[in-house]
Backbone and ligand atoms as CSV (ligand in chain L), in Angstrom:
chain,resi,resn,atom,element,x,y,z
A,1,UNK,N,N,12.838,22.361,42.200
A,1,UNK,CA,C,13.101,21.559,40.991
A,1,UNK,C,C,12.521,22.250,39.768
A,2,UNK,N,N,13.248,22.211,38.714
A,2,UNK,CA,C,12.788,22.838,37.469
A,2,UNK,C,C,11.650,21.994,36.858
A,3,UNK,N,N,10.452,22.572,36.741
A,3,UNK,CA,C,9.320,21.776,36.237
A,3,UNK,C,C,9.484,21.368,34.769
A,4,UNK,N,N,10.412,21.978,34.068
A,4,UNK,CA,C,10.572,21.629,32.650
A,4,UNK,C,C,11.485,20.422,32.441
A,5,UNK,N,N,12.196,20.050,33.458
A,5,UNK,CA,C,13.189,18.987,33.299
A,5,UNK,C,C,12.599,17.669,32.777
A,6,UNK,N,N,11.465,17.191,33.323
A,6,UNK,CA,C,10.937,15.903,32.830
A,6,UNK,C,C,10.581,15.967,31.342
A,7,UNK,N,N,10.051,17.100,30.906
A,7,UNK,CA,C,9.666,17.237,29.499
A,7,UNK,C,C,10.907,17.150,28.612
A,8,UNK,N,N,11.960,17.866,28.997
A,8,UNK,CA,C,13.179,17.846,28.195
A,8,UNK,C,C,13.736,16.428,28.095
A,9,UNK,N,N,13.644,15.693,29.208
A,9,UNK,CA,C,14.138,14.321,29.203
A,9,UNK,C,C,13.341,13.477,28.215
A,10,UNK,N,N,12.006,13.632,28.219
A,10,UNK,CA,C,11.154,12.855,27.311
A,10,UNK,C,C,11.517,13.139,25.860
A,11,UNK,N,N,11.708,14.409,25.550
A,11,UNK,CA,C,12.027,14.773,24.165
A,11,UNK,C,C,13.350,14.139,23.750
A,12,UNK,N,N,14.304,14.166,24.651
A,12,UNK,CA,C,15.611,13.586,24.345
A,12,UNK,C,C,15.492,12.085,24.074
A,13,UNK,N,N,14.712,11.400,24.925
A,13,UNK,CA,C,14.546,9.956,24.742
A,13,UNK,C,C,13.832,9.653,23.429
A,14,UNK,N,N,12.793,10.435,23.111
A,14,UNK,CA,C,12.047,10.205,21.869
A,14,UNK,C,C,12.969,10.399,20.675
A,15,UNK,N,N,13.821,11.423,20.746
A,15,UNK,CA,C,14.743,11.673,19.649
A,15,UNK,C,C,15.695,10.513,19.459
A,16,UNK,N,N,16.185,9.947,20.558
A,16,UNK,CA,C,17.104,8.823,20.476
A,16,UNK,C,C,16.415,7.611,19.875
A,17,UNK,N,N,15.150,7.372,20.279
A,17,UNK,CA,C,14.405,6.224,19.765
A,17,UNK,C,C,14.174,6.372,18.270
A,18,UNK,N,N,13.848,7.578,17.837
A,18,UNK,CA,C,13.570,7.804,16.417
A,18,UNK,C,C,14.820,7.580,15.577
A,19,UNK,N,N,15.933,8.102,16.027
A,19,UNK,CA,C,17.130,7.949,15.203
A,19,UNK,C,C,17.570,6.492,15.178
A,20,UNK,N,N,17.329,5.756,16.259
A,20,UNK,CA,C,17.645,4.334,16.264
A,20,UNK,C,C,16.805,3.596,15.252
A,21,UNK,N,N,15.526,3.935,15.198
A,21,UNK,CA,C,14.601,3.300,14.261
A,21,UNK,C,C,15.027,3.598,12.830
A,22,UNK,N,N,15.371,4.857,12.564
A,22,UNK,CA,C,15.758,5.230,11.209
A,22,UNK,C,C,16.992,4.472,10.752
A,23,UNK,N,N,17.927,4.276,11.640
A,23,UNK,CA,C,19.158,3.585,11.279
A,23,UNK,C,C,18.892,2.122,10.943
A,24,UNK,N,N,17.866,1.534,11.589
A,24,UNK,CA,C,17.573,0.122,11.381
A,24,UNK,C,C,16.729,-0.111,10.132
A,25,UNK,N,N,16.202,0.961,9.560
A,25,UNK,CA,C,15.285,0.813,8.427
A,25,UNK,C,C,15.919,1.376,7.159
A,26,UNK,N,N,16.400,0.518,6.275
A,26,UNK,CA,C,17.064,1.012,5.071
A,26,UNK,C,C,16.102,1.366,3.928
A,27,UNK,N,N,14.773,1.216,4.158
A,27,UNK,CA,C,13.801,1.477,3.087
A,27,UNK,C,C,13.985,2.894,2.548
A,28,UNK,N,N,13.963,3.011,1.248
A,28,UNK,CA,C,14.230,4.289,0.601
A,28,UNK,C,C,13.166,5.314,0.941
A,29,UNK,N,N,11.918,4.959,0.759
A,29,UNK,CA,C,10.834,5.891,0.994
A,29,UNK,C,C,9.805,5.210,1.871
A,30,UNK,N,N,9.729,5.596,3.120
A,30,UNK,CA,C,8.796,4.952,4.037
A,30,UNK,C,C,8.173,6.002,4.923
A,31,UNK,N,N,6.869,6.103,4.880
A,31,UNK,CA,C,6.200,7.117,5.681
A,31,UNK,C,C,4.919,6.558,6.264
A,32,UNK,N,N,4.386,7.235,7.258
A,32,UNK,CA,C,3.098,6.867,7.816
A,32,UNK,C,C,1.957,7.544,7.096
A,33,UNK,N,N,2.278,8.555,6.313
A,33,UNK,CA,C,1.247,9.191,5.503
A,33,UNK,C,C,1.793,9.287,4.100
A,34,UNK,N,N,0.999,8.878,3.148
A,34,UNK,CA,C,1.493,8.816,1.779
A,34,UNK,C,C,1.022,9.990,0.963
A,35,UNK,N,N,1.948,10.601,0.261
A,35,UNK,CA,C,1.598,11.692,-0.647
A,35,UNK,C,C,2.319,11.457,-1.963
A,36,UNK,N,N,1.547,11.396,-3.019
A,36,UNK,CA,C,2.109,11.195,-4.348
A,36,UNK,C,C,1.688,12.367,-5.219
A,37,UNK,N,N,2.650,12.942,-5.903
A,37,UNK,CA,C,2.334,14.020,-6.838
A,37,UNK,C,C,2.246,13.448,-8.247
A,38,UNK,N,N,1.374,14.019,-9.029
A,38,UNK,CA,C,1.277,13.660,-10.445
A,38,UNK,C,C,1.759,14.875,-11.225
A,39,UNK,N,N,2.891,14.707,-11.895
A,39,UNK,CA,C,3.500,15.854,-12.559
A,39,UNK,C,C,4.209,15.371,-13.819
A,40,UNK,N,N,4.073,16.139,-14.889
A,40,UNK,CA,C,4.704,15.782,-16.160
A,40,UNK,C,C,4.381,14.349,-16.572
A,41,UNK,N,N,3.118,13.967,-16.378
A,41,UNK,CA,C,2.621,12.643,-16.780
A,41,UNK,C,C,3.396,11.523,-16.103
A,42,UNK,N,N,3.669,11.721,-14.802
A,42,UNK,CA,C,4.343,10.680,-14.028
A,42,UNK,C,C,3.918,10.796,-12.568
A,43,UNK,N,N,3.897,9.650,-11.885
A,43,UNK,CA,C,3.630,9.614,-10.451
A,43,UNK,C,C,4.961,9.671,-9.703
A,44,UNK,N,N,5.000,10.409,-8.613
A,44,UNK,CA,C,6.225,10.405,-7.830
A,44,UNK,C,C,6.001,10.907,-6.413
A,45,UNK,N,N,6.701,10.397,-5.405
A,45,UNK,CA,C,7.650,9.293,-5.615
A,45,UNK,C,C,6.929,7.963,-5.784
A,46,UNK,N,N,7.594,7.020,-6.413
A,46,UNK,CA,C,7.084,5.666,-6.546
A,46,UNK,C,C,8.258,4.713,-6.665
A,47,UNK,N,N,8.213,3.547,-6.023
A,47,UNK,CA,C,7.144,3.140,-5.107
A,47,UNK,C,C,7.256,3.877,-3.780
A,48,UNK,N,N,6.167,3.918,-3.046
A,48,UNK,CA,C,6.252,4.386,-1.666
A,48,UNK,C,C,5.798,3.256,-0.761
A,49,UNK,N,N,6.323,3.257,0.438
A,49,UNK,CA,C,5.991,2.245,1.429
A,49,UNK,C,C,5.236,2.912,2.567
A,50,UNK,N,N,4.068,2.382,2.894
A,50,UNK,CA,C,3.254,2.948,3.979
A,50,UNK,C,C,2.788,1.812,4.879
A,51,UNK,N,N,2.380,2.178,6.063
A,51,UNK,CA,C,1.847,1.162,6.970
A,51,UNK,C,C,0.340,1.017,6.746
A,52,UNK,N,N,-0.153,-0.162,7.098
A,52,UNK,CA,C,-1.572,-0.476,6.928
A,52,UNK,C,C,-2.422,0.591,7.617
A,53,UNK,N,N,-3.489,1.006,6.952
A,53,UNK,CA,C,-4.367,2.028,7.516
A,53,UNK,C,C,-4.023,3.438,7.073
A,54,UNK,N,N,-2.973,3.566,6.259
A,54,UNK,CA,C,-2.538,4.884,5.793
A,54,UNK,C,C,-3.394,5.358,4.629
A,55,UNK,N,N,-3.759,6.621,4.678
A,55,UNK,CA,C,-4.450,7.245,3.553
A,55,UNK,C,C,-3.405,7.846,2.619
A,56,UNK,N,N,-3.382,7.369,1.406
A,56,UNK,CA,C,-2.467,7.914,0.397
A,56,UNK,C,C,-3.240,8.929,-0.435
A,57,UNK,N,N,-2.612,10.070,-0.641
A,57,UNK,CA,C,-3.253,11.141,-1.403
A,57,UNK,C,C,-2.467,11.426,-2.670
A,58,UNK,N,N,-3.151,11.449,-3.784
A,58,UNK,CA,C,-2.544,11.826,-5.060
A,58,UNK,C,C,-2.974,13.252,-5.377
A,59,UNK,N,N,-2.012,14.088,-5.705
A,59,UNK,CA,C,-2.299,15.474,-6.060
A,59,UNK,C,C,-1.875,15.710,-7.497
A,60,UNK,N,N,-2.806,16.175,-8.282
A,60,UNK,CA,C,-2.550,16.380,-9.703
A,60,UNK,C,C,-1.940,17.757,-9.936
A,61,UNK,N,N,-0.661,17.793,-10.291
A,61,UNK,CA,C,0.020,19.054,-10.550
A,61,UNK,C,C,0.232,19.285,-12.054
A,62,UNK,N,N,-0.500,18.514,-12.851
A,62,UNK,CA,C,-0.453,18.708,-14.299
A,62,UNK,C,C,-1.639,19.541,-14.763
A,63,UNK,N,N,-1.652,19.826,-16.054
A,63,UNK,CA,C,-2.801,20.531,-16.613
A,63,UNK,C,C,-3.757,19.566,-17.303
A,64,UNK,N,N,-3.485,18.261,-17.182
A,64,UNK,CA,C,-4.376,17.238,-17.719
A,64,UNK,C,C,-5.055,16.487,-16.587
A,65,UNK,N,N,-6.189,15.909,-16.882
A,65,UNK,CA,C,-6.877,15.050,-15.913
A,65,UNK,C,C,-6.147,13.717,-15.841
A,66,UNK,N,N,-5.981,13.198,-14.621
A,66,UNK,CA,C,-5.369,11.887,-14.423
A,66,UNK,C,C,-6.207,11.085,-13.433
A,67,UNK,N,N,-5.889,9.786,-13.339
A,67,UNK,CA,C,-6.479,8.941,-12.300
A,67,UNK,C,C,-5.355,8.131,-11.664
A,68,UNK,N,N,-5.644,7.545,-10.512
A,68,UNK,CA,C,-4.766,6.521,-9.939
A,68,UNK,C,C,-5.670,5.302,-9.789
A,69,UNK,N,N,-5.457,4.348,-10.669
A,69,UNK,CA,C,-6.347,3.189,-10.768
A,69,UNK,C,C,-5.540,1.916,-10.569
A,70,UNK,N,N,-5.922,1.110,-9.590
A,70,UNK,CA,C,-5.197,-0.134,-9.329
A,70,UNK,C,C,-5.287,-1.051,-10.539
A,71,UNK,N,N,-4.166,-1.692,-10.851
A,71,UNK,CA,C,-4.156,-2.651,-11.961
A,71,UNK,C,C,-5.170,-3.761,-11.685
A,72,UNK,N,N,-5.274,-4.158,-10.401
A,72,UNK,CA,C,-6.242,-5.206,-10.030
A,72,UNK,C,C,-7.620,-4.627,-9.679
A,73,UNK,N,N,-7.785,-3.332,-9.889
A,73,UNK,CA,C,-9.060,-2.639,-9.658
A,73,UNK,C,C,-9.461,-2.570,-8.182
A,74,UNK,N,N,-8.516,-2.809,-7.286
A,74,UNK,CA,C,-8.869,-2.774,-5.863
A,74,UNK,C,C,-9.132,-1.343,-5.388
A,75,UNK,N,N,-8.649,-0.374,-6.138
A,75,UNK,CA,C,-9.014,1.017,-5.841
A,75,UNK,C,C,-8.965,1.824,-7.118
A,76,UNK,N,N,-9.665,2.926,-7.099
A,76,UNK,CA,C,-9.696,3.813,-8.268
A,76,UNK,C,C,-10.103,5.198,-7.786
A,77,UNK,N,N,-9.243,6.173,-7.983
A,77,UNK,CA,C,-9.575,7.526,-7.525
A,77,UNK,C,C,-10.615,8.178,-8.432
A,78,UNK,N,N,-10.809,7.630,-9.617
A,78,UNK,CA,C,-11.603,8.360,-10.595
A,78,UNK,C,C,-10.801,9.544,-11.107
A,79,UNK,N,N,-11.441,10.382,-11.899
A,79,UNK,CA,C,-10.720,11.510,-12.494
A,79,UNK,C,C,-10.289,12.510,-11.426
A,80,UNK,N,N,-9.011,12.883,-11.478
A,80,UNK,CA,C,-8.498,13.939,-10.611
A,80,UNK,C,C,-8.222,15.140,-11.512
A,81,UNK,N,N,-8.974,16.184,-11.316
A,81,UNK,CA,C,-8.816,17.378,-12.141
A,81,UNK,C,C,-7.501,18.081,-11.792
A,82,UNK,N,N,-6.948,18.863,-12.721
A,82,UNK,CA,C,-5.729,19.616,-12.415
A,82,UNK,C,C,-5.891,20.441,-11.140
A,83,UNK,N,N,-4.904,20.350,-10.270
A,83,UNK,CA,C,-4.928,21.103,-9.025
A,83,UNK,C,C,-5.691,20.434,-7.899
A,84,UNK,N,N,-6.358,19.311,-8.188
A,84,UNK,CA,C,-7.153,18.622,-7.171
A,84,UNK,C,C,-6.409,17.394,-6.633
A,85,UNK,N,N,-6.964,16.857,-5.542
A,85,UNK,CA,C,-6.393,15.663,-4.919
A,85,UNK,C,C,-7.473,14.614,-4.749
A,86,UNK,N,N,-7.018,13.371,-4.624
A,86,UNK,CA,C,-7.925,12.271,-4.302
A,86,UNK,C,C,-7.130,11.265,-3.497
A,87,UNK,N,N,-7.820,10.502,-2.681
A,87,UNK,CA,C,-7.092,9.588,-1.805
A,87,UNK,C,C,-7.719,8.219,-1.718
A,88,UNK,N,N,-6.929,7.314,-1.150
A,88,UNK,CA,C,-7.413,5.962,-0.861
A,88,UNK,C,C,-6.701,5.483,0.396
A,89,UNK,N,N,-7.457,4.853,1.278
A,89,UNK,CA,C,-6.867,4.295,2.501
A,89,UNK,C,C,-6.582,2.817,2.281
A,90,UNK,N,N,-5.333,2.439,2.543
A,90,UNK,CA,C,-4.898,1.056,2.319
A,90,UNK,C,C,-5.003,0.271,3.624
A,91,UNK,N,N,-5.956,-0.651,3.674
A,91,UNK,CA,C,-6.204,-1.439,4.892
A,91,UNK,C,C,-5.653,-2.853,4.790
A,92,UNK,N,N,-5.085,-3.186,3.645
A,92,UNK,CA,C,-4.574,-4.541,3.434
A,92,UNK,C,C,-3.101,-4.461,3.058
A,93,UNK,N,N,-2.301,-5.307,3.686
A,93,UNK,CA,C,-0.879,-5.337,3.349
A,93,UNK,C,C,-0.681,-5.938,1.958
A,94,UNK,N,N,0.340,-5.473,1.279
A,94,UNK,CA,C,0.632,-5.999,-0.050
A,94,UNK,C,C,1.229,-4.916,-0.916
A,95,UNK,N,N,1.509,-5.277,-2.150
A,95,UNK,CA,C,2.029,-4.318,-3.115
A,95,UNK,C,C,0.950,-4.054,-4.150
A,96,UNK,N,N,0.631,-2.795,-4.322
A,96,UNK,CA,C,-0.470,-2.427,-5.200
A,96,UNK,C,C,0.056,-1.588,-6.357
A,97,UNK,N,N,0.046,-2.182,-7.526
A,97,UNK,CA,C,0.455,-1.461,-8.727
A,97,UNK,C,C,-0.751,-0.684,-9.246
A,98,UNK,N,N,-0.476,0.521,-9.724
A,98,UNK,CA,C,-1.578,1.319,-10.259
A,98,UNK,C,C,-1.095,2.077,-11.484
A,99,UNK,N,N,-2.042,2.631,-12.192
A,99,UNK,CA,C,-1.681,3.434,-13.351
A,99,UNK,C,C,-2.785,4.461,-13.575
A,100,UNK,N,N,-2.503,5.369,-14.464
A,100,UNK,CA,C,-3.526,6.321,-14.872
A,100,UNK,C,C,-4.376,5.633,-15.930
A,101,UNK,N,N,-5.682,5.621,-15.732
A,101,UNK,CA,C,-6.537,4.910,-16.689
A,101,UNK,C,C,-6.642,5.648,-18.018
A,102,UNK,N,N,-6.245,6.921,-18.019
A,102,UNK,CA,C,-6.292,7.699,-19.266
A,102,UNK,C,C,-4.972,7.554,-20.018
A,103,UNK,N,N,-3.873,7.596,-19.274
A,103,UNK,CA,C,-2.534,7.467,-19.866
A,103,UNK,C,C,-1.902,6.236,-19.224
A,104,UNK,N,N,-2.071,5.090,-19.857
A,104,UNK,CA,C,-1.729,3.839,-19.178
A,104,UNK,C,C,-0.234,3.594,-19.049
A,105,UNK,N,N,0.566,4.441,-19.695
A,105,UNK,CA,C,2.023,4.333,-19.504
A,105,UNK,C,C,2.449,4.962,-18.188
A,106,UNK,N,N,1.550,5.680,-17.534
A,106,UNK,CA,C,1.859,6.256,-16.221
A,106,UNK,C,C,1.610,5.195,-15.157
A,107,UNK,N,N,2.682,4.737,-14.513
A,107,UNK,CA,C,2.524,3.663,-13.535
A,107,UNK,C,C,3.192,4.026,-12.223
A,108,UNK,N,N,2.721,3.366,-11.169
A,108,UNK,CA,C,3.302,3.565,-9.849
A,108,UNK,C,C,2.928,2.379,-8.989
A,109,UNK,N,N,3.474,2.347,-7.773
A,109,UNK,CA,C,3.045,1.295,-6.864
A,109,UNK,C,C,3.151,1.761,-5.413
A,110,UNK,N,N,2.294,1.154,-4.617
A,110,UNK,CA,C,2.225,1.427,-3.175
A,110,UNK,C,C,2.523,0.113,-2.465
A,111,UNK,N,N,3.502,0.136,-1.587
A,111,UNK,CA,C,3.818,-1.047,-0.783
A,111,UNK,C,C,3.245,-0.820,0.603
A,112,UNK,N,N,2.293,-1.667,0.999
A,112,UNK,CA,C,1.622,-1.530,2.294
A,112,UNK,C,C,2.165,-2.617,3.214
A,113,UNK,N,N,2.738,-2.197,4.328
A,113,UNK,CA,C,3.291,-3.151,5.285
A,113,UNK,C,C,2.341,-3.280,6.473
A,114,UNK,N,N,2.301,-4.471,7.035
A,114,UNK,CA,C,1.385,-4.754,8.126
A,114,UNK,C,C,1.801,-4.051,9.398
L,1,CU,CU,CU,-3.100,10.523,-16.849
């Protein structure tokens, strides 16, 4: 018996399960790990949807300092220098609007699902 056969079968089944899940989920942007870029004085992508317990990372790709600060103050990355990253782990389900505390017209939101 070919010892690789069971492994190939598992991979095939996992692939089928994943594509089934994707078809059932129409959410535009949904990931288990969140990554948001800050570029040209804007957050993107936004909104993003993550599952509870996900660490979201903001990476500053501008030449200005930015922050990601919750409107309700539930989180605040503090200053993120150009080229640096900062993160926050979302342990509570809900929708969290945030903005840059320096440039308050920069807004985004994180949707945390249970
Ligand atoms: Cu800013």
